[in-house]
C-alpha positions, -999 to +999 in steps of 0.1 A: -288+400+405-260+419+417-228+425+399-232+399+372-223+391+335-205+368+330-216+352+364-244+348+341-273+341+365-258+305+351-263+271+363-257+235+354-265+200+366-261+166+356-289+139+346-289+125+383-276+143+410-280+135+443-271+151+477-251+136+504-245+149+541-217+135+560-185+153+571-174+184+578-149+196+602-162+223+627-140+242+641-135+267+675-149+297+684-165+311+715-205+304+716-227+325+691-264+320+690-284+294+676-298+298+637-331+284+641-342+267+605-375+288+606-361+318+601-352+300+566-385+288+553-399+321+539-422+305+514-437+272+509-424+253+477-443+245+447-461+220+439-444+202+410-462+179+386-452+143+371-425+153+352-406+182+379-427+209+366-444+236+386-481+231+364-496+257+391-472+281+384-491+284+348-518+311+336-533+292+312-553+318+301-534+337+287-521+323+249-482+314+245-475+339+222-492+368+236-469+366+270-451+336+273-435+349+307-472+351+323-481+318+302-457+299+317-453+320+353-484+338+360-496+318+385-463+317+406-467+357+402-502+360+415-493+338+445-460+347+450-455+374+478-418+387+475-404+381+516-399+414+535-363+411+537-359+413+500-358+432+475-365+402+445-377+368+448-371+344+418-361+305+417-325+316+421-337+325+458-349+293+467-318+278+459-298+307+476-316+298+509-312+263+504-276+272+504-277+296+528-294+274+554-263+248+548-232+274+550-252+287+581-251+250+595-218+249+588-199+277+602-226+277+639-207+244+641-172+260+634-188+285+660-196+262+687-164+236+683-127+239+698-111+236+662-071+245+667-060+277+672-049+291+636-074+269+617-096+274+587-124+264+608-115+281+642-111+312+619-150+305+607-163+302+637-143+333+656-152+357+623-193+349+630-191+343+667-172+383+665-204+395+639-227+379+663-214+394+693-239+424+698-232+435+732-196+438+727-203+456+693-227+479+708-204+487+738-175+499+715-197+521+695-178+540+669-146+536+686-133+514+658-134+542+629-111+565+654-076+555+642-088+556+605-103+592+610-075+600+631-057+599+597-080+619+574-087+646+596-042+649+600-047+651+560-029+688+554-016+683+518-018+666+486+008+641+488-008+630+522-043+629+505-028+607+473-014+581+497-047+582+520-063+572+484-033+544+481-035+530+513-075+526+510-071+508+470-089+473+475-093+444+451-130+450+444-138+452+408-138+427+382-150+439+348-146+405+330-155+380+348-182+391+372-191+423+354-186+441+386-177+477+379-186+495+413-165+509+438-166+535+461-130+539+466-115+564+439-101+535+419-108+498+422-079+472+414-086+443+397-052+417+388-059+393+360-039+380+330-026+404+306-056+407+274-028+403+248-010+379+268-024+358+292+006+342+301+009+368+329-005+389+352-012+428+349-028+451+372-060+470+359-073+503+372-108+510+370-133+546+381-148+545+414-157+571+441-196+565+441-214+558+472-248+553+445-245+523+422-244+543+389-239+580+376-273+580+368-286+585+399-265+616+401-276+629+368-304+620+357-331+643+359-363+615+366-383+625+394-374+595+413-336+598+411-341+633+421-356+623+453-329+595+460-303+625+457-316+639+484-321+609+504-285+603+499-275+637+507-296+634+542-279+602+545-245+615+545-253+637+571-269+615+594-237+592+588-212+616+597-237+629+624-236+592+642-198+591+640-196+627+660-189+654+632-205+688+636-219+711+609-229+678+586-256+693+569-225+710+551-202+685+556-230+660+532-236+687+506-198+692+498-194+650+495-226+647+474-214+678+453-180+662+446-195+627+438-219+646+411-188+660+395-173+624+395-200+610+382-197+634+355-165+615+341-175+586+348-182+560+318-219+541+311-219+504+320-224+497+280-189+522+276-174+501+301-179+472+286-169+480+251-133+456+254-121+479+227-124+512+243-110+495+276-079+477+264-055+506+274-019+504+286+001+527+308+033+523+324+037+537+354+052+566+343+030+580+321+003+589+345+015+619+356+010+633+322-021+615+312-039+621+347-023+650+367-040+661+398-034+631+415+003+623+428+010+590+415+043+583+430+029+584+465-004+569+452+009+536+445+037+534+471+010+538+497-010+513+474+018+483+468+023+487+439+053+510+431+075+485+414+046+478+389+059+489+354+027+492+337-012+491+343-041+482+327-063+518+323-100+509+322-120+539+312-087+560+307-108+597+307-125+591+338-094+577+356-080+617+344-106+631+353-110+613+392-071+623+394-079+658+387-107+661+411-081+653+436-059+678+427-088+710+422-109+704+450-107+713+485-087+693+508-117+701+534-140+685+507-119+655+505-115+652+542-151+653+545-156+630+515-131+599+527-145+601+560-179+595+555-175+564+532-145+553+558-183+554+583-203+534+552-176+508+544-174+500+580-213+503+594-228+464+592-196+460+614-206+489+639-233+498+665-270+494+658-275+528+653-247+527+623-264+492+610-294+506+611-286+535+590-270+520+565-302+498+560-325+525+562-307+540+528-292+512+511-320+489+518-349+506+517-343+536+493-324+521+470-337+488+466-374+491+485-368+461+510-389+469+542-372+449+565-337+441+572-324+405+571-321+387+604-289+395+617-275+358+614-284+361+577-260+391+574-233+369+595-232+339+574-226+361+541-200+385+557-182+347+570-184+334+539-170+368+517-140+367+540-134+330+544-147+322+512-131+287+501-124+280+537-165+275+539-164+263+509-144+234+515-166+221+542-196+230+526-184+200+496-175+173+515-208+176+531-229+184+504-215+175+473-202+142+465-177+129+439-203+112+419-221+148+414-191+161+403-190+134+376-223+133+367-220+171+362-194+171+339-208+147+317-236+170+313-215+198+299-196+178+277-233+170+259-242+207+262-205+212+246-208+186+220-243+201+213-228+239+206-200+222+181-227+209+160-241+242+163-215+260+149-211+240+122-242+239+109-244+282+110-246+290+071-239+324+080-202+316+087-176+310+070-152+279+069-118+299+087-140+317+112-157+282+120-124+262+125-115+290+150-147+287+166-142+250+171-111+253+183-118+279+208-149+259+223-125+225+221-101+246+245-129+253+268-120+250+309-145+235+327-146+239+366-173+217+384-182+222+419-150+235+435-111+245+426-088+217+422-068+238+450-080+255+475-069+291+491-041+293+520-059+315+548-030+313+572-018+346+562-054+360+577-057+371+611-091+366+629-094+381+662-124+368+689-144+399+697-130+423+669-157+423+642-147+456+629-111+447+628-114+411+612-139+427+584-110+451+573-083+424+580-100+404+555-102+429+529-067+439+533-058+400+530-078+397+500-063+424+484-027+417+490-034+381+480-041+397+444-009+417+446+010+390+457-003+368+419+019+396+399+051+384+386+044+348+394+033+321+368-007+325+358-028+303+379-050+291+348-072+273+377-082+299+401-118+303+411-134+337+406-166+325+429-170+300+458-187+266+460-219+279+480-225+305+455-254+301+433-246+312+402-221+301+374-193+323+359-176+324+322-140+343+327-129+349+294-092+353+299-090+320+312-115+309+282-132+288+312-163+284+327-175+273+364-201+259+380-204+257+421-219+232+439-243+251+451-263+259+419-262+219+411-294+213+427-333+218+428-355+233+414-327+244+390-320+202+387-338+178+399-329+147+393-364+125+391-377+153+366-385+146+327-349+155+310-369+177+287-375+205+319-339+197+329-326+205+298-353+230+294-337+251+328-306+238+335-296+229+297-301+265+291-282+280+315-252+260+307-254+269+271-257+305+284-223+299+301-209+286+271-226+310+248-206+336+271-175+324+252-191+342+213-208+369+227-203+404+216-177+406+241-162+370+247-156+364+208-129+393+208-109+366+228-091+334+213-089+301+221-059+311+246-080+341+262-062+365+246-077+397+228-072+390+195-097+392+161-102+356+151-130+366+126-134+373+088-143+405+077-176+392+064-190+370+092-177+399+117-201+422+099-232+392+101-228+390+136-225+430+146-259+434+125-278+401+143-262+414+176-276+451+168-311+431+157-310+418+193-304+455+209-332+469+194-356+436+203-347+448+235-347+480+237-382+484+231-391+465+261-408+484+288-404+472+329-416+501+342-438+532+328-407+557+326-383+531+316-369+513+289-343+486+288-311+493+274-301+464+248-269+476+242-265+469+277-276+438+283-263+426+249-239+402+262-263+384+282-297+387+250-267+365+229-260+341+258-302+338+266-306+334+232-273+305+221-283+287+257-318+280+248-312+269+212-284+248+225-307+232+253-334+222+226-310+208+204-294+188+232-325+177+242-332+163+210-299+142+204-307+126+238-340+108+226-313+087+201-337+092+171-367+081+192-395+105+193-406+125+228-431+110+247-462+136+256-464+140+296-496+156+309-504+166+277-470+189+272-452+176+242-413+175+246-403+210+226-430+226+254-419+213+280-381+224+271-394+260+266-416+258+300-383+243+318-364+271+302-396+299+310-399+289+345-359+288+356-364+333+348-395+332+371-394+366+390-407+390+409-389+425+420-400+462+440-404+490+420-370+503+436-347+472+424-361+467+391-351+503+385-316+498+396-313+469+375-324+482+350-298+514+351-271+486+368-270+455+356-264+440+325-291+412+325-327+418+314-355+409+339-368+373+341-393+382+320-381+391+286-350+365+295-382+342+291-393+357+260-362+348+244-380+318+230-398+344+205-364+341+184-364+303+176-384+288+154-393+258+176-417+280+195-435+286+169-445+255+160-443+239+194-470+262+209-492+277+172-480+312+178-502+330+152-490+363+132-519+386+150-502+375+184-477+402+204-449+380+203-448+369+169-418+379+148-419+369+111-393+348+106-372+372+089-371+391+121-359+364+142-325+369+153-297+341+145-270+342+159-254+308+179 
């Protein structure tokens, strides 16, 4: 699901949660087309039973011990078709559809209202209505691209090239909080706390430059990826032709060759997630010697970073390799490359021909999606991306009452207590390390619903009728917002996702967990459901986010968020040994005939799933207050916890999308997340799993970490 690691398909919910609809300060803008509710109803909702569980979604003909995902979700898989405008469909999509519909209503009201000029509501409305003004966009054609393409065409030397590359730098990566490692710009900027001193900010540079999702798309000899490369080269040519370029076949060949050279110096996802290999710090004066080829003075000046004395350098050899290409490759190749990416980045905000070509490759080829989403849906997402917290402020005023926040905070507190008890019971950890683990857990910051302080969008200019320009200004506004943090006191309360986002997040440098308002809804949590199901579903993902603070990456950060080893050598040795066993377990899973999972790539998420489910089960037992769990519809309490967990991760994906996930994502596909149960002793007794069944692991083969 996009670029997520610490965004761990996370979720949380209280024991009682209600929705409230009242306020909402709409905004002003020219009239916009209505957004018909029918457009959001893609699939009938599952029919939940008396205790809030979709019994019809099961396949009771399958033994739980042979295939728990099929047992819990097989009926749903057989009955569910992926909507034509989606690459995947899962439980998260159901709630995203609700959040999208609500956000659409807020934005549509803003677009039709007469809010004061300069207000957030007016900017929301103007941004959306400009995106929806197709007649104006069609009339403009490729004209919005002309200034940038003219600058690129005028690049006459390496210094001018460095200036253009620097001016294009954006804050579009986040390797820790969101595991967003991809940018199609040469480098990506991340501004966050210094790894070794979280009392101050540091700018980090990450590798970038690729138009396709990952280096494997360029370098693998897999037959399907070879075909994707050919499609990409053709796509580059068609994009340049739409922008009025000639000799597009030769230009496309040069662009693909340059990106292939970039891919050869890129680090893998696994290496990019290794914090010990990515904690390099260079003084600004070091760049010329350590990464020659790029005029770094010109680059940093154009990027607004000339006054920064030091930088965190993620993937240092890749940064050096990309800089060398700037110096080695012909200027014409770079002009072609920059022109293509300028058009590609702006395509969603240009005329229909550009939009359709962009979707043909990025939607159909890369993800297998047969049908483009309705324009209003894309407009809602674009507006929410540009003015996220402004939209979010209206969202929570209408859909997230104060009691919901209080109840959610109480639920998180319960799960934190269960995790704390698990730490104390660990038989492999020494008292010294336990003390540090308890300290870190006690220092967790918990954000629920929305941030305590809203972002100020007064500096963002939104111009009616300028969809392309609004997008560019929004990106630049976000970039400058991040630059402005440098040299200022650290804001420990900053949020890295919006309230209307259906997900959750663990931020290692803040030692924080965040649960936006939009995740706190059924089907993740149903106030009328049995607590066991809620603990398995929502409780499991609350525990998942907590465990992220102690996974293979999170465990390297202390209670203040600093990168510091707080482990005894023997405890760290056990942790690494158990992690290696989990890697091997997931390495064996094969979602496609020619592709297995990479257990090292998904390790953090798999540790978080294991700890999250274990903690949720403990929390459910504690909630019983010493009383026996009720049996409901023939299911015991433990069975309902495990079924709640498995139904939380039911999913379907098109083959192209599944391949992309396995190659680039740090999350395992839903089927294998459901199978986390095979490492818990309680699952075996709950479902009478026998040694001859496929998921059976002998007690000594079950991975036990948190």
